[in-house]
VEXZADREN-524052 format. One record per atom (N, C-alpha, C): residue number from 1; x, y, z; residue in three letters; atom name. Coordinates in nm, 3 decimals, always signed. Last residue first. Layout:
BEGIN
NODE    n     east    north       up  res  atom
NODE  NUM        X        Y        Z  ALA    CA
...
//
This chain:
BEGIN
NODE    n     east    north       up  res  atom
NODE  123   +9.637   +6.992   +9.272  GLN     N
NODE  123   +9.692   +6.860   +9.238  GLN    CA
NODE  123   +9.763   +6.797   +9.353  GLN     C
NODE  122   +9.590   +7.244   +9.368  ILE     N
NODE  122   +9.484   +7.144   +9.383  ILE    CA
NODE  122   +9.539   +7.004   +9.360  ILE     C
NODE  121   +9.812   +7.386   +9.289  ALA     N
NODE  121   +9.788   +7.367   +9.433  ALA    CA
NODE  121   +9.684   +7.259   +9.458  ALA     C
NODE  120   +9.781   +7.395   +9.014  MET     N
NODE  120   +9.892   +7.319   +9.069  MET    CA
NODE  120   +9.872   +7.291   +9.218  MET     C
NODE  119   +9.560   +7.565   +8.999  ALA     N
NODE  119   +9.548   +7.428   +8.950  ALA    CA
NODE  119   +9.660   +7.339   +9.004  ALA     C
NODE  118   +9.679   +7.799   +9.094  LEU     N
NODE  118   +9.572   +7.736   +9.173  LEU    CA
NODE  118   +9.552   +7.591   +9.129  LEU     C
NODE  117   +9.855   +7.848   +8.882  ARG     N
NODE  117   +9.907   +7.828   +9.018  ARG    CA
NODE  117   +9.803   +7.758   +9.106  ARG     C
NODE  116   +9.672   +7.883   +8.672  LEU     N
NODE  116   +9.767   +7.773   +8.668  LEU    CA
NODE  116   +9.825   +7.743   +8.806  LEU     C
NODE  115   +9.537   +8.114   +8.761  GLY     N
NODE  115   +9.464   +7.988   +8.739  GLY    CA
NODE  115   +9.556   +7.868   +8.737  GLY     C
NODE  114   +9.751   +8.298   +8.758  LEU     N
NODE  114   +9.681   +8.265   +8.883  LEU    CA
NODE  114   +9.606   +8.133   +8.871  LEU     C
NODE  113   +9.812   +8.303   +8.485  ALA     N
NODE  113   +9.914   +8.262   +8.583  ALA    CA
NODE  113   +9.850   +8.222   +8.715  ALA     C
NODE  112   +9.564   +8.396   +8.385  ILE     N
NODE  112   +9.616   +8.266   +8.343  ILE    CA
NODE  112   +9.718   +8.215   +8.445  ILE     C
NODE  111   +9.552   +8.647   +8.512  LEU     N
NODE  111   +9.445   +8.549   +8.531  LEU    CA
NODE  111   +9.493   +8.409   +8.495  LEU     C
NODE  110   +9.781   +8.769   +8.408  ALA     N
NODE  110   +9.771   +8.744   +8.553  ALA    CA
NODE  110   +9.664   +8.639   +8.582  ALA     C
NODE  109   +9.713   +8.786   +8.134  PRO     N
NODE  109   +9.828   +8.703   +8.177  PRO    CA
NODE  109   +9.825   +8.672   +8.327  PRO     C
NODE  108   +9.474   +8.954   +8.169  VAL     N
NODE  108   +9.466   +8.817   +8.117  VAL    CA
NODE  108   +9.590   +8.734   +8.153  VAL     C
NODE  107   +9.561   +9.208   +8.271  GLY     N
NODE  107   +9.474   +9.118   +8.345  GLY    CA
NODE  107   +9.476   +8.975   +8.299  GLY     C
NODE  106   +9.732   +9.331   +8.077  GLN     N
NODE  106   +9.773   +9.314   +8.215  GLN    CA
NODE  106   +9.691   +9.205   +8.286  GLN     C
NODE  105   +9.614   +9.313   +7.821  VAL     N
NODE  105   +9.760   +9.316   +7.835  VAL    CA
NODE  105   +9.804   +9.281   +7.976  VAL     C
NODE  104   +9.337   +9.309   +7.871  PHE     N
NODE  104   +9.398   +9.202   +7.794  PHE    CA
NODE  104   +9.550   +9.197   +7.810  PHE     C
NODE  103   +9.297   +9.540   +8.025  PHE     N
NODE  103   +9.257   +9.410   +8.077  PHE    CA
NODE  103   +9.329   +9.298   +8.002  PHE     C
NODE  102   +9.388   +9.734   +7.845  ILE     N
NODE  102   +9.460   +9.711   +7.971  ILE    CA
NODE  102   +9.424   +9.576   +8.030  ILE     C
NODE  101   +9.192   +9.736   +7.647  ARG     N
NODE  101   +9.324   +9.682   +7.615  ARG    CA
NODE  101   +9.404   +9.651   +7.741  ARG     C
NODE  100   +8.985   +9.880   +7.745  ARG     N
NODE  100   +8.975   +9.734   +7.751  ARG    CA
NODE  100   +9.109   +9.668   +7.724  ARG     C
NODE   99   +9.081  +10.159   +7.938  SER     N
NODE   99   +9.076  +10.095   +7.806  SER    CA
NODE   99   +9.067   +9.944   +7.825  SER     C
NODE   98   +8.979  +10.280   +8.191  VAL     N
NODE   98   +9.068  +10.344   +8.093  VAL    CA
NODE   98   +9.048  +10.286   +7.953  VAL     C
NODE   97   +8.797  +10.139   +8.354  THR     N
NODE   97   +8.807  +10.285   +8.366  THR    CA
NODE   97   +8.889  +10.353   +8.256  THR     C
NODE   96   +8.807   +9.865   +8.287  ILE     N
NODE   96   +8.678   +9.932   +8.306  ILE    CA
NODE   96   +8.693  +10.083   +8.294  ILE     C
NODE   95   +9.078   +9.808   +8.271  GLY     N
NODE   95   +8.991   +9.776   +8.158  GLY    CA
NODE   95   +8.857   +9.846   +8.166  GLY     C
NODE   94   +9.159   +9.882   +8.527  GLY     N
NODE   94   +9.208   +9.957   +8.412  GLY    CA
NODE   94   +9.123   +9.932   +8.288  GLY     C
NODE   93   +9.026   +9.676   +8.668  TRP     N
NODE   93   +8.992   +9.816   +8.692  TRP    CA
NODE   93   +9.039   +9.905   +8.575  TRP     C
NODE   92   +9.158   +9.449   +8.564  ILE     N
NODE   92   +9.012   +9.463   +8.551  ILE    CA
NODE   92   +8.973   +9.610   +8.565  ILE     C
NODE   91   +9.421   +9.507   +8.642  GLY     N
NODE   91   +9.387   +9.487   +8.501  GLY    CA
NODE   91   +9.239   +9.502   +8.475  GLY     C
NODE   90   +9.394   +9.514   +8.920  ALA     N
NODE   90   +9.437   +9.634   +8.849  ALA    CA
NODE   90   +9.404   +9.625   +8.700  ALA     C
NODE   89   +9.324   +9.244   +8.960  VAL     N
NODE   89   +9.229   +9.350   +8.997  VAL    CA
NODE   89   +9.265   +9.480   +8.925  VAL     C
NODE   88   +9.564   +9.123   +8.869  LEU     N
NODE   88   +9.435   +9.092   +8.807  LEU    CA
NODE   88   +9.333   +9.202   +8.836  LEU     C
NODE   87   +9.752   +9.227   +9.048  VAL     N
NODE   87   +9.765   +9.254   +8.905  VAL    CA
NODE   87   +9.632   +9.230   +8.834  VAL     C
NODE   86   +9.655   +9.120   +9.290  CYS     N
NODE   86   +9.664   +9.266   +9.270  CYS    CA
NODE   86   +9.671   +9.301   +9.121  CYS     C
NODE   85   +9.687   +8.845   +9.235  GLY     N
NODE   85   +9.555   +8.901   +9.263  GLY    CA
NODE   85   +9.552   +9.051   +9.241  GLY     C
NODE   84   +9.964   +8.826   +9.213  LEU     N
NODE   84   +9.881   +8.800   +9.095  LEU    CA
NODE   84   +9.740   +8.854   +9.113  LEU     C
NODE   83  +10.031   +8.897   +9.485  GLY     N
NODE   83  +10.082   +8.971   +9.368  GLY    CA
NODE   83   +9.996   +8.951   +9.245  GLY     C
NODE   82   +9.889   +8.703   +9.639  TYR     N
NODE   82   +9.870   +8.847   +9.659  TYR    CA
NODE   82   +9.911   +8.925   +9.534  TYR     C
NODE   81   +9.995   +8.463   +9.540  LEU     N
NODE   81   +9.851   +8.491   +9.530  LEU    CA
NODE   81   +9.822   +8.639   +9.545  LEU     C
NODE   80  +10.269   +8.506   +9.607  ILE     N
NODE   80  +10.226   +8.477   +9.469  ILE    CA
NODE   80  +10.079   +8.511   +9.450  ILE     C
NODE   79  +10.261   +8.539   +9.883  PHE     N
NODE   79  +10.307   +8.649   +9.799  PHE    CA
NODE   79  +10.264   +8.629   +9.654  PHE     C
NODE   78  +10.164   +8.281   +9.953  SER     N
NODE   78  +10.091   +8.402   +9.992  SER    CA
NODE   78  +10.131   +8.520   +9.904  SER     C
NODE   77  +10.361   +8.111   +9.858  ALA     N
NODE   77  +10.227   +8.103   +9.799  ALA    CA
NODE   77  +10.146   +8.228   +9.832  ALA     C
NODE   76  +10.570   +8.190  +10.031  GLY     N
NODE   76  +10.581   +8.206   +9.886  GLY    CA
NODE   76  +10.445   +8.206   +9.820  GLY     C
NODE   75  +10.468   +8.107  +10.277  ILE     N
NODE   75  +10.494   +8.249  +10.253  ILE    CA
NODE   75  +10.502   +8.276  +10.103  ILE     C
NODE   74  +10.452   +7.827  +10.228  GLU     N
NODE   74  +10.334   +7.905  +10.268  GLU    CA
NODE   74  +10.351   +8.053  +10.240  GLU     C
NODE   73  +10.716   +7.756  +10.161  VAL     N
NODE   73  +10.607   +7.730  +10.067  VAL    CA
NODE   73  +10.486   +7.817  +10.099  VAL     C
NODE   72  +11.001   +7.943  +10.204  SER     N
NODE   72  +10.883   +7.891  +10.272  SER    CA
NODE   72  +10.769   +7.875  +10.171  SER     C
NODE   71  +11.184   +8.065  +10.050  ASP     N
NODE   71  +11.219   +7.931  +10.099  ASP    CA
NODE   71  +11.100   +7.864  +10.167  ASP     C
NODE   70  +11.089   +8.250   +9.759  SER     N
NODE   70  +11.077   +8.225   +9.903  SER    CA
NODE   70  +11.115   +8.081   +9.937  SER     C
NODE   69  +11.085   +8.320   +9.494  PHE     N
NODE   69  +11.213   +8.277   +9.551  PHE    CA
NODE   69  +11.207   +8.248   +9.701  PHE     C
NODE   68  +10.818   +8.391   +9.443  TYR     N
NODE   68  +10.885   +8.291   +9.359  TYR    CA
NODE   68  +11.008   +8.233   +9.428  TYR     C
NODE   67  +10.761   +8.590   +9.633  GLY     N
NODE   67  +10.684   +8.467   +9.627  GLY    CA
NODE   67  +10.757   +8.356   +9.553  GLY     C
NODE   66  +10.946   +8.785   +9.563  LEU     N
NODE   66  +10.950   +8.726   +9.697  LEU    CA
NODE   66  +10.874   +8.593   +9.699  LEU     C
NODE   65  +10.845   +8.844   +9.306  LEU     N
NODE   65  +10.977   +8.783   +9.321  LEU    CA
NODE   65  +10.995   +8.720   +9.458  LEU     C
NODE   64  +10.597   +8.956   +9.374  LEU     N
NODE   64  +10.601   +8.837   +9.289  LEU    CA
NODE   64  +10.737   +8.767   +9.299  LEU     C
NODE   63  +10.679   +9.177   +9.527  ALA     N
NODE   63  +10.595   +9.073   +9.587  ALA    CA
NODE   63  +10.602   +8.944   +9.505  ALA     C
NODE   62  +10.825   +9.320   +9.330  ALA     N
NODE   62  +10.891   +9.272   +9.452  ALA    CA
NODE   62  +10.810   +9.160   +9.517  ALA     C
NODE   61  +10.622   +9.380   +9.147  VAL     N
NODE   61  +10.735   +9.296   +9.106  VAL    CA
NODE   61  +10.804   +9.238   +9.229  VAL     C
NODE   60  +10.473   +9.551   +9.311  ILE     N
NODE   60  +10.413   +9.426   +9.262  ILE    CA
NODE   60  +10.523   +9.329   +9.219  ILE     C
NODE   59  +10.655   +9.758   +9.337  PHE     N
NODE   59  +10.611   +9.687   +9.457  PHE    CA
NODE   59  +10.548   +9.553   +9.418  PHE     C
NODE   58  +10.666   +9.845   +9.073  LEU     N
NODE   58  +10.784   +9.780   +9.131  LEU    CA
NODE   58  +10.750   +9.705   +9.259  LEU     C
NODE   57  +10.416   +9.961   +9.056  ASN     N
NODE   57  +10.444   +9.843   +8.975  ASN    CA
NODE   57  +10.568   +9.770   +9.026  ASN     C
NODE   56  +10.459  +10.179   +9.224  TYR     N
NODE   56  +10.364  +10.074   +9.265  TYR    CA
NODE   56  +10.385   +9.946   +9.183  TYR     C
NODE   55  +10.632  +10.320   +9.057  LEU     N
NODE   55  +10.680  +10.269   +9.185  LEU    CA
NODE   55  +10.588  +10.159   +9.237  LEU     C
NODE   54  +10.458  +10.389   +8.852  GLY     N
NODE   54  +10.569  +10.299   +8.825  GLY    CA
NODE   54  +10.625  +10.239   +8.951  GLY     C
NODE   53  +10.295  +10.576   +8.979  GLN     N
NODE   53  +10.238  +10.447   +8.934  GLN    CA
NODE   53  +10.347  +10.345   +8.910  GLN     C
NODE   52  +10.487  +10.778   +9.002  ASN     N
NODE   52  +10.429  +10.719   +9.122  ASN    CA
NODE   52  +10.367  +10.583   +9.089  ASN     C
NODE   51  +10.524  +10.838   +8.733  SER     N
NODE   51  +10.636  +10.788   +8.812  SER    CA
NODE   51  +10.588  +10.721   +8.940  SER     C
NODE   50  +10.274  +10.942   +8.669  ALA     N
NODE   50  +10.316  +10.815   +8.609  ALA    CA
NODE   50  +10.432  +10.754   +8.688  ALA     C
NODE   49  +10.287  +11.182   +8.810  LEU     N
NODE   49  +10.185  +11.083   +8.844  LEU    CA
NODE   49  +10.224  +10.945   +8.791  LEU     C
NODE   48  +10.498  +11.304   +8.674  LYS     N
NODE   48  +10.512  +11.274   +8.817  LYS    CA
NODE   48  +10.409  +11.172   +8.862  LYS     C
NODE   47  +10.390  +11.330   +8.412  ALA     N
NODE   47  +10.509  +11.248   +8.437  ALA    CA
NODE   47  +10.525  +11.212   +8.585  ALA     C
NODE   46  +10.188  +11.490   +8.319  THR     N
NODE   46  +10.150  +11.373   +8.400  THR    CA
NODE   46  +10.269  +11.286   +8.441  THR     C
NODE   45  +10.305  +11.685   +8.161  GLN     N
NODE   45  +10.224  +11.726   +8.277  GLN    CA
NODE   45  +10.194  +11.610   +8.371  GLN     C
NODE   44  +10.421  +11.529   +7.960  SER     N
NODE   44  +10.506  +11.607   +8.050  SER    CA
NODE   44  +10.431  +11.646   +8.177  SER     C
NODE   43  +10.190  +11.433   +7.839  ALA     N
NODE   43  +10.286  +11.338   +7.898  ALA    CA
NODE   43  +10.378  +11.411   +7.996  ALA     C
NODE   42  +10.084  +11.673   +7.745  PHE     N
NODE   42  +10.013  +11.599   +7.849  PHE    CA
NODE   42  +10.104  +11.497   +7.917  PHE     C
NODE   41  +10.283  +11.735   +7.555  GLU     N
NODE   41  +10.254  +11.828   +7.664  GLU    CA
NODE   41  +10.184  +11.754   +7.779  GLU     C
NODE   40  +10.264  +11.530   +7.376  ARG     N
NODE   40  +10.388  +11.543   +7.453  ARG    CA
NODE   40  +10.366  +11.634   +7.574  ARG     C
NODE   39   +9.940  +11.370   +7.389  SER     N
NODE   39  +10.031  +11.475   +7.343  SER    CA
NODE   39  +10.156  +11.475   +7.430  SER     C
NODE   38   +9.891  +11.015   +7.354  MET     N
NODE   38   +9.868  +11.144   +7.419  MET    CA
NODE   38   +9.968  +11.245   +7.365  MET     C
NODE   37   +9.896  +10.738   +7.296  GLY     N
NODE   37   +9.831  +10.832   +7.206  GLY    CA
NODE   37   +9.800  +10.967   +7.269  GLY     C
NODE   36  +10.039  +10.558   +7.445  PHE     N
NODE   36   +9.903  +10.589   +7.489  PHE    CA
NODE   36   +9.831  +10.691   +7.401  PHE     C
NODE   35  +10.282  +10.527   +7.305  VAL     N
NODE   35  +10.215  +10.410   +7.363  VAL    CA
NODE   35  +10.068  +10.439   +7.392  VAL     C
NODE   34  +10.352  +10.791   +7.227  LYS     N
NODE   34  +10.340  +10.683   +7.128  LYS    CA
NODE   34  +10.254  +10.568   +7.182  LYS     C
NODE   33  +10.351  +10.937   +7.469  PRO     N
NODE   33  +10.273  +10.983   +7.353  PRO    CA
NODE   33  +10.251  +10.874   +7.248  PRO     C
NODE   32  +10.525  +10.773   +7.632  ALA     N
NODE   32  +10.381  +10.778   +7.658  ALA    CA
NODE   32  +10.301  +10.833   +7.540  ALA     C
NODE   31  +10.800  +10.805   +7.570  LEU     N
NODE   31  +10.723  +10.697   +7.509  LEU    CA
NODE   31  +10.572  +10.705   +7.528  LEU     C
NODE   30  +10.900  +11.046   +7.694  LYS     N
NODE   30  +10.942  +11.006   +7.559  LYS    CA
NODE   30  +10.845  +10.906   +7.494  LYS     C
NODE   29  +10.787  +11.063   +7.943  LYS     N
NODE   29  +10.778  +11.179   +7.854  LYS    CA
NODE   29  +10.811  +11.141   +7.710  LYS     C
NODE   28  +10.851  +10.799   +8.050  TRP     N
NODE   28  +10.714  +10.847   +8.030  TRP    CA
NODE   28  +10.706  +10.959   +7.926  TRP     C
NODE   27  +11.076  +10.664   +8.126  LEU     N
NODE   27  +11.057  +10.690   +7.983  LEU    CA
NODE   27  +10.923  +10.754   +7.949  LEU     C
NODE   26  +11.083  +10.625   +8.405  ALA     N
NODE   26  +11.199  +10.680   +8.336  ALA    CA
NODE   26  +11.172  +10.725   +8.192  ALA     C
NODE   25  +10.838  +10.536   +8.512  MET     N
NODE   25  +10.932  +10.609   +8.597  MET    CA
NODE   25  +11.042  +10.679   +8.519  MET     C
NODE   24  +10.693  +10.408   +8.309  GLU     N
NODE   24  +10.628  +10.511   +8.389  GLU    CA
NODE   24  +10.728  +10.595   +8.468  GLU     C
NODE   23  +10.880  +10.226   +8.198  LEU     N
NODE   23  +10.806  +10.320   +8.114  LEU    CA
NODE   23  +10.755  +10.437   +8.197  LEU     C
NODE   22  +10.952  +10.083   +8.429  VAL     N
NODE   22  +11.053  +10.160   +8.354  VAL    CA
NODE   22  +10.986  +10.265   +8.267  VAL     C
NODE   21  +10.701   +9.971   +8.494  ALA     N
NODE   21  +10.773  +10.056   +8.589  ALA    CA
NODE   21  +10.876  +10.143   +8.518  ALA     C
NODE   20  +10.640   +9.816   +8.268  PHE     N
NODE   20  +10.551   +9.926   +8.307  PHE    CA
NODE   20  +10.624  +10.024   +8.399  PHE     C
NODE   19  +10.858   +9.633   +8.281  TYR     N
NODE   19  +10.843   +9.724   +8.167  TYR    CA
NODE   19  +10.755   +9.843   +8.204  TYR     C
NODE   18  +10.787   +9.505   +8.518  VAL     N
NODE   18  +10.916   +9.573   +8.510  VAL    CA
NODE   18  +10.911   +9.675   +8.396  VAL     C
NODE   17  +10.546   +9.399   +8.431  HIS     N
NODE   17  +10.544   +9.502   +8.534  HIS    CA
NODE   17  +10.678   +9.572   +8.550  HIS     C
NODE   16  +10.632   +9.213   +8.239  LEU     N
NODE   16  +10.541   +9.322   +8.200  LEU    CA
NODE   16  +10.545   +9.435   +8.303  LEU     C
NODE   15  +10.778   +9.042   +8.405  LEU     N
NODE   15  +10.848   +9.123   +8.305  LEU    CA
NODE   15  +10.761   +9.237   +8.254  LEU     C
NODE   14  +10.569   +8.925   +8.559  ILE     N
NODE   14  +10.679   +8.999   +8.622  ILE    CA
NODE   14  +10.745   +9.093   +8.521  ILE     C
NODE   13  +10.414   +8.803   +8.356  VAL     N
NODE   13  +10.355   +8.905   +8.443  VAL    CA
NODE   13  +10.465   +8.989   +8.508  VAL     C
NODE   12  +10.605   +8.623   +8.260  ILE     N
NODE   12  +10.547   +8.723   +8.169  ILE    CA
NODE   12  +10.488   +8.837   +8.252  ILE     C
NODE   11  +10.639   +8.463   +8.484  TRP     N
NODE   11  +10.748   +8.553   +8.444  TRP    CA
NODE   11  +10.702   +8.655   +8.340  TRP     C
NODE   10  +10.391   +8.332   +8.477  TYR     N
NODE   10  +10.431   +8.407   +8.595  TYR    CA
NODE   10  +10.539   +8.509   +8.559  TYR     C
NODE    9  +10.403   +8.196   +8.234  PHE     N
NODE    9  +10.305   +8.303   +8.252  PHE    CA
NODE    9  +10.339   +8.391   +8.372  PHE     C
NODE    8  +10.616   +8.021   +8.302  ILE     N
NODE    8  +10.625   +8.110   +8.185  ILE    CA
NODE    8  +10.527   +8.226   +8.201  ILE     C
NODE    7  +10.514   +7.880   +8.522  ASP     N
NODE    7  +10.631   +7.967   +8.538  ASP    CA
NODE    7  +10.643   +8.066   +8.422  ASP     C
NODE    6  +10.308   +7.737   +8.396  ALA     N
NODE    6  +10.277   +7.832   +8.503  ALA    CA
NODE    6  +10.392   +7.930   +8.523  ALA     C
NODE    5  +10.462   +7.577   +8.226  ILE     N
NODE    5  +10.367   +7.673   +8.168  ILE    CA
NODE    5  +10.329   +7.779   +8.272  ILE     C
NODE    4  +10.604   +7.430   +8.423  LEU     N
NODE    4  +10.675   +7.509   +8.322  LEU    CA
NODE    4  +10.583   +7.616   +8.263  LEU     C
NODE    3  +10.394   +7.301   +8.559  LEU     N
NODE    3  +10.482   +7.394   +8.630  LEU    CA
NODE    3  +10.556   +7.484   +8.532  LEU     C
NODE    2  +10.293   +7.135   +8.361  LEU     N
NODE    2  +10.208   +7.242   +8.412  LEU    CA
NODE    2  +10.292   +7.346   +8.485  LEU     C
NODE    1  +10.506   +6.955   +8.334  MET     N
NODE    1  +10.472   +7.043   +8.222  MET    CA
NODE    1  +10.388   +7.162   +8.269  MET     C
//
């Protein structure tokens, strides 16, 4: 049961970062004004920066997928811990520097997924 719950939170983190990447790389000018409450002009001015952020989110997705589907337990665990750790730190930093909402949307699912993975490793 713990594995199922851990997997659910793990996949929530992956899917969130796929969404972030698509938003930032392809839909920024259209959706950023609604999602982040910014003007269309500012969204247009920041689209290249957002696209770069989106690419980094895809790197996180890649690490998390490599961890999940790795044939090696040690390598898989390393990618899982690295990916979830990065997401957690990014969520904390975003919560401090931009909006507390970022911590709850990005950081909390990563924290839960990381905690569940660590709990499974202890068992």
